[in-house]
C-alpha positions in Angstrom: 13.0 11.4 49.4 11.9 15.5 50.1 8.2 14.6 49.5 8.7 12.0 52.1 9.4 14.8 54.4 7.9 18.2 53.4 9.2 21.2 55.6 6.1 23.2 56.1 8.4 26.3 57.3 9.5 27.2 54.2 6.0 27.1 52.6 4.6 29.5 55.0 6.9 31.7 54.9 6.7 31.6 51.2 3.1 32.2 51.8 3.9 35.4 53.3 6.8 36.6 51.0 4.7 36.4 48.0 1.7 38.4 49.9 4.5 40.9 49.9 6.3 40.4 46.4 1.9 40.7 45.2 2.0 44.3 47.0 5.4 45.1 45.3 4.6 44.0 41.5 1.1 45.6 41.5 2.7 48.5 43.2 5.2 49.2 40.5 3.4 48.0 37.6 5.7 45.3 37.4 3.9 42.3 36.3 0.0 42.0 34.9 -2.4 40.6 37.5 -2.7 37.5 35.8 1.0 37.0 36.1 1.4 38.7 39.6 -1.0 35.4 40.6 0.8 33.3 38.7 4.7 34.4 40.6 2.6 34.0 43.5 1.7 30.0 42.6 5.5 30.0 41.6 7.0 30.8 44.9 5.3 28.6 47.0 5.6 25.9 45.0 9.5 26.6 44.4 9.4 26.0 48.6 7.1 23.0 48.2 9.7 21.5 45.5 13.2 22.7 47.3 12.6 24.1 50.4 14.5 27.5 51.2 16.5 27.3 48.1 14.2 27.8 46.0 12.0 30.1 47.9 15.4 32.3 48.2 16.4 32.0 44.6 12.7 33.1 42.9 12.6 35.7 45.7 15.5 37.2 45.2 15.1 36.6 41.0 11.4 38.2 41.6 12.5 41.4 44.1 15.7 42.3 41.5 13.8 42.3 38.8 11.6 44.8 39.8 14.6 46.6 41.1 16.5 47.0 37.6 13.6 47.2 35.5 13.0 50.9 37.2 16.5 51.9 36.2 16.0 54.8 33.5 12.8 53.4 33.0 11.2 56.0 30.7 14.9 55.9 28.7 14.3 52.1 28.4 10.7 52.9 27.4 11.7 54.7 24.6 14.1 52.6 22.7 11.9 49.5 23.0 8.9 50.9 21.6 10.4 50.0 18.0 11.8 46.9 18.9 9.4 44.4 21.0 5.6 43.4 20.2 5.6 43.5 23.9 6.3 46.5 26.5 5.8 47.3 30.1 5.0 45.1 32.9 5.7 41.4 31.9 3.0 39.1 31.4 1.7 35.5 31.9 3.3 33.6 29.3 6.5 35.6 30.1 6.5 34.7 33.7 5.7 31.0 32.9 8.2 30.5 30.2 10.9 32.4 32.6 9.8 29.5 35.5 8.8 26.3 34.1 12.1 24.8 33.7 13.0 25.6 37.1 9.7 24.4 38.5 10.4 21.2 36.3 13.7 20.5 37.4 12.7 20.7 41.4 9.7 18.8 41.2 12.4 15.8 39.7 14.2 16.8 42.8 11.3 16.5 45.0 10.2 13.1 43.5 13.6 11.5 43.5 15.8 13.6 45.7 18.5 13.7 43.5 20.9 16.8 44.6 21.5 17.5 40.9 18.0 18.4 40.0 18.0 21.4 42.9 21.2 22.9 41.8 19.4 22.7 38.0 16.4 24.3 39.2 18.3 27.0 41.2 20.5 27.4 37.6 17.5 28.0 35.7 16.3 30.8 37.6 20.1 32.4 38.1 20.5 32.2 34.3 16.6 33.8 34.1 17.1 36.7 36.4 21.1 37.4 35.5 19.2 37.7 31.4 16.8 39.8 32.2 19.5 42.1 34.0 21.9 41.9 31.1 18.5 43.0 28.4 16.9 45.5 30.7 20.5 47.5 31.6 22.3 46.5 28.0 19.7 48.5 26.6 20.2 51.0 27.6 24.3 51.3 27.3 25.2 53.2 24.1 28.5 51.2 23.5 28.7 48.7 21.0 26.5 45.9 20.6 27.8 42.9 18.5 26.2 39.2 17.6 27.5 36.8 19.5 26.9 34.6 16.5 28.6 36.4 13.9 30.7 38.7 16.3 29.2 41.8 13.6 27.5 45.2 15.2 23.7 44.6 15.4 21.1 46.9 16.5 21.1 48.1 20.5 18.2 45.8 21.9 17.7 43.2 19.4 17.8 39.5 20.4 21.5 38.2 20.0 23.4 41.3 20.6 25.6 41.4 23.6 27.2 44.2 25.1 29.8 45.2 27.6 26.9 46.4 30.2 25.0 43.6 29.4 27.7 41.2 30.0 28.6 42.6 33.5 25.3 42.5 34.3 24.6 39.2 33.4 27.9 38.2 35.0 27.2 39.9 38.2 24.0 39.0 38.8 24.8 35.0 38.7 27.8 35.6 41.2 25.0 37.6 44.0 22.2 35.3 42.9 24.8 32.3 43.8 25.8 33.6 46.5 22.8 34.2 48.5 21.6 30.7 47.2 24.9 29.4 48.9 24.0 31.3 51.8 20.7 29.6 52.5 22.8 26.0 52.8 21.4 23.6 50.8 23.9 24.0 47.8 27.3 23.4 48.9 30.4 25.0 47.9 30.4 23.2 44.2 26.6 24.3 44.1 27.9 27.8 44.6 30.3 27.5 41.8 27.9 25.9 39.5 25.2 27.8 39.8 27.4 31.1 39.4 28.8 29.9 36.4 25.7 28.1 34.8 23.9 31.1 35.2 25.8 33.0 33.0 26.7 30.9 30.6 22.8 30.8 30.1 22.4 34.2 29.1 25.4 32.9 26.7 22.8 30.4 25.3 20.3 32.3 24.9 22.4 35.2 23.0 23.6 32.1 20.7 19.7 31.5 20.1 18.4 34.2 19.9 21.1 35.2 17.1 20.6 32.1 15.5 16.7 30.9 15.4 15.1 34.3 16.7 12.4 35.9 14.6 13.7 39.0 13.1 11.8 41.5 10.6 12.9 44.2 8.8 10.2 47.4 8.5 9.5 48.4 4.5 9.8 52.2 5.3 12.5 53.0 7.7 14.5 49.6 6.8 15.3 49.2 10.6 15.3 45.6 12.0 12.6 45.0 14.9 10.4 41.9 16.6 7.4 43.4 15.5 5.1 42.4 12.6 4.0 46.2 12.1 6.1 48.8 12.1 5.2 52.1 10.9 2.1 51.5 10.3 3.0 48.7 7.4 3.6 45.0 8.2 7.4 44.0 7.8 9.4 41.4 6.3 11.4 38.1 8.2 15.1 38.7 7.2 16.2 36.4 10.2 15.2 32.9 12.2 11.9 31.3 12.4 8.1 32.8 12.4 7.5 30.9 15.6 10.3 31.3 17.3 9.7 34.4 19.8 11.9 35.6 22.8 9.8 33.4 25.4 10.8 30.5 23.2 14.1 31.0 23.3 14.3 31.7 27.2 12.5 28.2 27.6 14.8 26.4 25.6 18.1 28.0 26.8 17.1 28.0 30.4 16.4 24.1 30.1 19.6 23.7 28.3 21.4 25.5 31.0 19.7 23.4 33.4 20.6 20.1 31.6 24.4 21.5 31.3 24.3 22.1 34.6 23.4 18.1 35.5 26.7 17.2 34.0 28.9 18.7 36.7 
């Protein structure tokens, strides 16, 4: 059992790497201060639960998300302003919703030693960073965006919509992250393919849930679809999904599902 033979080395490394990531996150304003603190704790816990695998996949994900977030930042900000309630630096709730599934699967691995849960933990992190890459780069696309549920054209940036650039970004991110995790030497060749495949599948699950049950509103003045409850200075009208289901809930559910499916493999 991993808890019977705790390896302190990755934990020490996580403390050092975490300190560097805190500086990076605050410098680039990628995370709020509470989110930054939580990210540091998450990195250390992942190193405790899943050793070098958790340390590596979370470190790569934090850095990758920060880098992608800087690509054409102003253009993305301009396109997001009418769509999302939350903009700018990622907050505490966003970080926790993306990390908790991995920590849960990692904790089960730590307690039981069942290798499948180590893979599931890595899958959820891979899927989360792949989805972030797809969202951050996809909204910059000027190409066609369609609903993965209805295959009809939807507004760029709306949850559930997929674009060619976003899809390629998600697939590329999944492959790169899984290859880096494989290089650590704890998941094996089968784990490599499961993490790469399910990391990408996790983004598709996210899009399907986003298209099906995530709330979306229509502005009574400009008639645009948005995830904001106030638009153009007036209340918006719910036209799709469940009122209590936002993007954070979609993220948690899709990551848990992706990890659960990976357990089958």
